C-alpha positions in Angstrom: 5.1 -124.5 -38.2 6.2 -125.4 -34.2 9.8 -124.0 -34.8 8.4 -120.6 -36.1 6.4 -119.9 -32.9 9.7 -121.1 -31.0 11.3 -118.7 -32.8 8.6 -116.5 -32.5 8.5 -116.9 -28.5 12.5 -116.6 -28.7 12.9 -113.0 -30.4 9.6 -111.7 -28.4 11.5 -112.5 -24.9 14.7 -111.6 -26.3 12.9 -108.1 -27.7 11.6 -108.0 -23.9 15.2 -108.2 -22.1 16.5 -106.0 -24.2 14.0 -103.2 -24.0 16.2 -100.4 -23.4 19.5 -101.2 -26.0 16.7 -101.4 -28.7 14.1 -98.9 -27.3 11.3 -100.7 -28.6 9.1 -100.8 -25.9 8.0 -104.5 -23.9 4.2 -104.0 -23.8 4.7 -103.5 -27.8 6.8 -106.3 -28.1 4.2 -108.3 -25.8 1.6 -108.2 -27.7 3.0 -109.0 -31.1 4.8 -111.6 -29.7 1.3 -113.5 -28.4 -0.9 -112.2 -31.6 1.8 -113.9 -33.9 2.0 -116.9 -31.9 -1.9 -117.5 -32.3 -2.4 -116.3 -35.7 0.7 -118.7 -36.5 -1.2 -121.6 -34.7 -4.7 -121.0 -36.7 -2.5 -121.1 -40.1 -0.9 -123.9 -39.6 -3.5 -125.9 -37.9 -6.8 -124.9 -39.8 -8.6 -127.9 -39.2 -9.2 -126.7 -35.4 -11.3 -124.3 -33.9 -8.0 -122.2 -32.6 -10.6 -119.0 -31.9 -12.8 -120.9 -29.7 -9.2 -122.4 -28.1 -8.2 -118.6 -27.6 -11.7 -117.2 -26.2 -11.1 -120.3 -23.6 -7.4 -118.8 -22.2 -9.0 -115.4 -22.9 -11.1 -115.9 -20.1 -8.7 -116.6 -17.8 -6.3 -113.3 -18.4 -9.1 -111.4 -18.3 -10.0 -112.3 -15.0 -6.6 -111.4 -13.9 -5.9 -107.9 -16.3 -9.9 -107.6 -14.8 -8.2 -108.3 -11.1 -5.1 -106.2 -11.2 -6.5 -102.8 -12.7 -9.2 -102.8 -9.8 -6.0 -103.7 -7.0 -3.9 -100.8 -9.2 -7.3 -98.1 -8.9 -7.7 -98.9 -5.2 -4.3 -98.3 -4.3 -4.2 -95.2 -7.1 -7.4 -94.2 -5.4 -5.4 -94.6 -1.3 -2.6 -92.6 -3.0 -5.0 -89.5 -4.0 -5.8 -89.0 -0.5 -2.6 -89.9 1.1 -4.1 -92.7 2.4 -0.3 -94.4 2.5 1.2 -91.5 5.6 -1.1 -93.9 7.6 1.9 -96.1 6.8 4.5 -93.7 6.3 3.8 -92.0 9.4 4.5 -94.9 11.8 8.3 -95.4 10.3 11.1 -93.9 12.1 14.2 -95.0 11.1 16.5 -93.3 8.9 18.5 -96.1 7.5 17.4 -97.6 4.3 18.7 -101.6 5.9 16.3 -101.2 9.1 13.6 -100.5 6.1 14.6 -102.9 3.5 13.8 -105.6 6.5 10.7 -103.8 7.7 8.9 -103.4 4.5 10.0 -107.2 3.2 8.4 -108.7 6.5 5.7 -106.7 6.0 5.4 -107.8 2.0 5.8 -111.2 3.7 3.0 -111.4 5.3 0.6 -109.0 3.7 0.9 -111.7 0.5 0.0 -114.5 2.4 -2.7 -112.3 3.8 -4.1 -110.6 0.1 -2.1 -112.4 -2.5 1.5 -111.5 -3.8 0.1 -109.3 -7.1 -2.2 -107.3 -5.0 0.9 -106.8 -2.2 3.6 -105.6 -4.5 1.5 -102.7 -6.3 0.8 -101.8 -2.5 4.5 -102.0 -1.5 6.0 -100.5 -4.5 3.5 -98.0 -3.8 4.6 -97.4 -0.6 8.5 -97.3 -1.3 8.1 -94.6 -3.8 6.5 -92.3 -0.9 9.6 -93.1 1.4 12.7 -93.8 -1.2 13.5 -90.8 -3.2 16.2 -92.3 -5.5 15.6 -93.6 -8.3 17.8 -96.2 -8.2 17.4 -97.7 -4.6 13.8 -97.7 -5.2 14.3 -100.4 -7.7 16.6 -101.5 -5.6 13.6 -101.9 -2.7 10.7 -102.5 -5.7 13.0 -106.3 -6.3 12.9 -106.9 -3.2 9.3 -106.4 -2.8 9.1 -108.9 -5.9 10.8 -111.6 -3.6 9.0 -111.4 -0.6 5.6 -111.2 -2.1 5.9 -114.8 -4.3 7.7 -116.4 -0.9 5.1 -114.9 1.1 2.7 -115.7 -1.5 3.6 -119.6 -1.6 3.0 -120.8 1.2 -0.9 -120.1 1.4 -3.4 -121.5 -0.2 -5.0 -118.0 -1.4 -1.6 -116.3 -1.2 -0.1 -117.1 -5.3 -2.2 -118.5 -7.9 -0.3 -121.9 -8.5 -0.7 -122.8 -4.6 -4.5 -121.9 -5.4 -5.0 -123.8 -8.3 -3.3 -127.1 -6.4 -5.2 -125.6 -3.6 -8.7 -126.2 -5.9 -7.7 -129.3 -7.5 -7.5 -131.0 -4.4 -3.9 -131.5 -4.9 -2.8 -129.9 -1.2 -4.7 -128.7 2.1 -5.1 -125.5 3.7 -3.3 -126.8 6.9 -0.8 -129.0 5.5 0.3 -126.6 2.5 0.7 -123.5 5.3 3.0 -125.7 7.7 5.2 -127.2 5.5 6.3 -124.6 3.8 6.0 -121.6 5.8 9.9 -122.4 6.9 10.7 -122.7 3.8 9.4 -119.7 2.2 10.8 -117.6 5.1 14.2 -118.4 4.5 13.3 -117.9 0.6 12.9 -114.6 1.6 15.4 -113.6 4.7 18.7 -115.8 3.0 18.2 -112.6 0.4 17.6 -110.0 2.9 21.0 -111.5 4.7 22.8 -111.3 2.0 22.0 -107.6 0.7 22.6 -106.4 3.9 26.0 -107.9 4.2 27.5 -107.9 0.6 24.6 -104.8 -0.9 25.3 -101.6 2.0 26.6 -99.7 -1.4 23.5 -99.4 -2.9 21.7 -98.6 0.3 24.2 -95.9 1.4 22.9 -92.8 3.0 19.9 -92.6 4.9 16.3 -92.1 4.1 14.9 -88.1 3.5 12.7 -86.6 6.5 9.2 -87.3 4.6 6.7 -85.3 6.0 3.7 -86.8 8.0 1.2 -84.5 7.2 -1.7 -85.0 9.3 -4.7 -86.7 7.1 -8.6 -85.7 7.4 -10.8 -88.2 8.6 -11.6 -88.9 4.1 -8.8 -89.2 4.1 -8.2 -92.0 6.7 -11.7 -94.1 5.8 -10.4 -94.2 2.5 -7.1 -96.0 3.5 -9.3 -98.3 5.6 -12.4 -99.2 3.4 -9.6 -99.4 0.4 -7.5 -101.2 2.6 -10.0 -103.2 3.7 -11.7 -104.7 0.5 -8.6 -105.7 -0.9 -8.1 -107.7 2.7 -11.8 -109.4 2.3 -10.9 -110.1 -1.4 -9.7 -113.9 -0.6 -13.0 -113.8 2.0 -15.5 -113.3 -0.9 -14.0 -115.7 -3.2 -14.0 -118.8 0.2 -17.4 -117.8 0.6 -19.1 -117.2 -2.8 -16.6 -119.6 -4.9 -16.5 -116.6 -7.5 -13.6 -115.7 -9.3 -10.8 -113.0 -7.5 -12.0 -110.6 -9.8 -14.9 -110.5 -8.9 -14.6 -109.7 -5.0 -12.0 -107.1 -6.5 -14.8 -105.6 -8.2 -17.1 -105.6 -5.6 -14.0 -104.1 -3.6 -13.2 -101.4 -6.5 -17.5 -100.2 -6.4 -17.4 -100.0 -2.0 -14.2 -97.6 -2.8 -16.0 -95.7 -6.2 -18.7 -94.8 -4.1 -17.4 -93.7 -0.8 -15.0 -91.3 -2.2 -17.8 -89.8 -3.7 -20.2 -89.7 -1.6 -17.3 -88.0 1.2 -16.6 -85.6 -1.1 -20.0 -85.0 -3.0 -20.0 -81.3 -1.4 -16.6 -80.1 -2.1 -15.9 -78.6 -5.4 -15.5 -79.3 -8.6 -12.1 -79.5 -9.3 -11.7 -81.6 -5.8 -14.8 -84.4 -6.3 -12.7 -85.0 -9.7 -9.2 -85.2 -8.2 -10.7 -87.8 -5.6 -13.0 -89.6 -7.9 -11.9 -92.9 -9.2 -12.3 -92.2 -12.3 -9.9 -90.0 -12.1 -7.5 -93.1 -10.2 -8.2 -95.2 -13.3 -6.8 -92.5 -16.0 -3.0 -92.6 -13.5 -2.9 -96.7 -13.5 -0.1 -97.7 -16.2 -2.1 -99.2 -19.0 0.6 -100.0 -20.8 2.1 -102.6 -18.0 -1.6 -104.6 -18.4 -1.6 -104.2 -21.9 2.2 -106.2 -21.9 1.1 -108.7 -18.7 -2.3 -109.6 -21.2 0.5 -110.0 -24.1 2.9 -112.1 -22.0 -0.5 -114.7 -21.3 -1.1 -114.7 -24.5 2.1 -115.6 -26.0 2.5 -118.3 -22.9 -1.5 -119.6 -23.6 -0.8 -120.4 -27.1 2.3 -122.5 -26.2 0.1 -124.5 -23.8 -2.4 -125.1 -26.3 0.2 -126.6 -28.4 1.0 -128.7 -25.8 4.8 -127.3 -25.8 4.7 -126.5 -21.9 3.1 -130.4 -21.3 5.7 -131.9 -23.6 9.1 -130.2 -21.4 7.4 -131.7 -18.7 6.8 -134.8 -20.3 10.2 -135.1 -21.7 11.9 -134.1 -18.0 10.0 -136.8 -16.2 11.4 -139.1 -18.8 15.2 -138.2 -18.9 16.0 -137.4 -15.9 13.8 -139.3 -13.4 14.5 -137.5 -9.9 11.3 -136.2 -8.9 13.2 -133.8 -6.4 15.2 -132.0 -9.6 12.4 -132.0 -12.2 10.6 -130.2 -9.1 13.5 -127.7 -8.8 13.8 -127.1 -12.9 9.9 -126.8 -12.5 10.7 -123.7 -10.4 13.5 -122.3 -12.7 11.1 -122.5 -15.6 8.9 -120.7 -14.3 11.4 -117.9 -14.2 11.5 -118.1 -18.1 7.5 -118.7 -18.2 4.3 -118.2 -17.3 4.5 -120.8 -13.5 0.2 -121.4 -14.2 0.8 -123.1 -17.3 3.8 -125.1 -16.4 2.0 -126.1 -13.0 -1.3 -127.2 -14.8 1.1 -129.2 -16.8 2.3 -131.2 -13.7 -1.3 -131.3 -12.7 -1.7 -133.5 -15.7 1.5 -135.0 -16.1 0.5 -136.2 -12.1 -2.2 -138.2 -10.6 -4.0 -137.9 -7.7 -4.4 -142.2 -7.5 -0.5 -142.3 -7.8 0.4 -139.0 -5.9 -2.8 -137.8 -3.7 -3.0 -134.8 -1.5 -1.1 -133.2 0.3 1.8 -135.7 -1.3 6.2 -134.9 -1.1 5.4 -133.6 -4.9 2.5 -131.7 -4.4 4.2 -129.5 -1.6 7.0 -129.0 -3.2 5.7 -128.2 -6.8 3.8 -125.1 -4.6 6.5 -124.2 -3.1 8.8 -124.4 -6.1 6.3 -122.6 -8.7 5.5 -119.9 -6.7 9.0 -118.5 -5.4 11.0 -119.9 -8.4 9.7 -116.8 -10.9 11.7 -114.3 -8.4 15.1 -115.5 -10.3 13.7 -113.2 -13.7 11.0 -110.0 -13.3 8.7 -111.8 -15.9 8.6 -114.8 -13.5 5.4 -113.9 -11.6 2.6 -111.9 -11.8 4.0 -109.6 -8.7 7.7 -109.7 -11.1 5.1 -107.9 -13.5 3.0 -105.2 -12.1 7.0 -104.2 -10.6 8.3 -104.3 -13.4 5.3 -102.0 -15.1 5.0 -99.6 -12.1 8.6 -98.6 -11.4 10.2 -99.7 -15.4 12.2 -102.2 -14.0 14.5 -102.9 -16.6 15.0 -106.7 -17.5 19.0 -106.3 -17.1 18.6 -104.7 -14.5 16.7 -107.2 -12.9 18.9 -110.0 -13.9 22.0 -108.4 -13.2 21.2 -107.4 -9.4 18.4 -109.5 -8.1 18.5 -112.7 -9.9 21.5 -114.1 -7.7 20.1 -112.8 -5.0 16.9 -114.7 -5.5 18.4 -117.9 -7.0 20.3 -118.0 -3.8 17.1 -117.2 -1.5 15.0 -119.8 -3.8 17.5 -122.8 -3.3 18.0 -122.2 0.2 14.2 -122.4 0.9 14.4 -125.7 -1.5 17.2 -127.3 0.3 15.2 -126.5 3.8 12.3 -128.0 2.2 13.4 -130.9 1.6 15.3 -131.3 4.4 12.7 -130.9 6.9 10.8 -133.7 4.8 13.1 -136.9 5.4 13.4 -135.1 9.3 9.8 -134.6 10.2 7.4 -136.1 7.7 9.1 -138.9 5.3 
């Protein structure tokens, strides 16, 4: 049965990778893969309460999906009010290379304050306003994924895996920010330098002029309430210790009511156009279902202890912890980094490897940034894939090597930095 489950995962993964040649939507493939893995698990191990295990995982999966849905809806509401013109009106460059640097650095900073998933949604939406060429917009979306994952890795609230280690007591707030900021920055900057030097053809031509619209007061209000709500989500989590999706739903509720109140005296058409209900109709539901399928599949593998087995095998055969952690980061490009980090947290106990040990810091970096190498290796990548319909093969050919360069460069910087200052 284990062989069958592994085969289902491989075939499902392949169908997602070759979505366009097969002409089969990736959401359907992901859902089928996830459900089949759990079905075979149930039939193959009838003595285990598989339904209870599935319900346990579904709690975490639902939290992620509600978080994503809330963030997408807020972004759609801001977009309906032309709120992103608050930013585009202030961008005067005509150079696409310069714009790429501006957006990547902004993404790096915002993903540490918000999180890499929300920041990706915001920045991909912003790129739609500025880049008219579809192929070039894909390039911007790919660089956004790389910068968002790099920016999220060094912040306790920027990436879910760093948050897991932080909550679990493996890393402390100030230390993780101190030791991972430079490696994470290198991980984001190296791809930018590579693109500037070797990929100018992919970004040829000047930016098309963007109409600088004057925003009405209510449009500005929704922009600031929406963006402020997104920024305050991690603050709400810190104060209440409730899951992040609760803060996101709170932010959505505030923006929803604010929009309704601001437009309550307008005609029925405008009330509907600026309503959160209309924004909910515009969010990309197929990408949410794709995310559901991927997380169901990975949680099934986790319940069968396959991922923990892979991590244990690496520990037994390779031995060198630095090589193992780099391998875990590369593996996180193929499967979700959350169960991988959960497996390593179970493999290495806090008595042997106390808080802020080198292994925890390095895992935070590698698991947070390694997922950028493939488009489905991170939540940010999955969100960008759904929003811009990014082809798996296109991303692998155009962005995979660039992301790998940044990942390895940052890892080497971390190891050198540790030997020089912290060993």
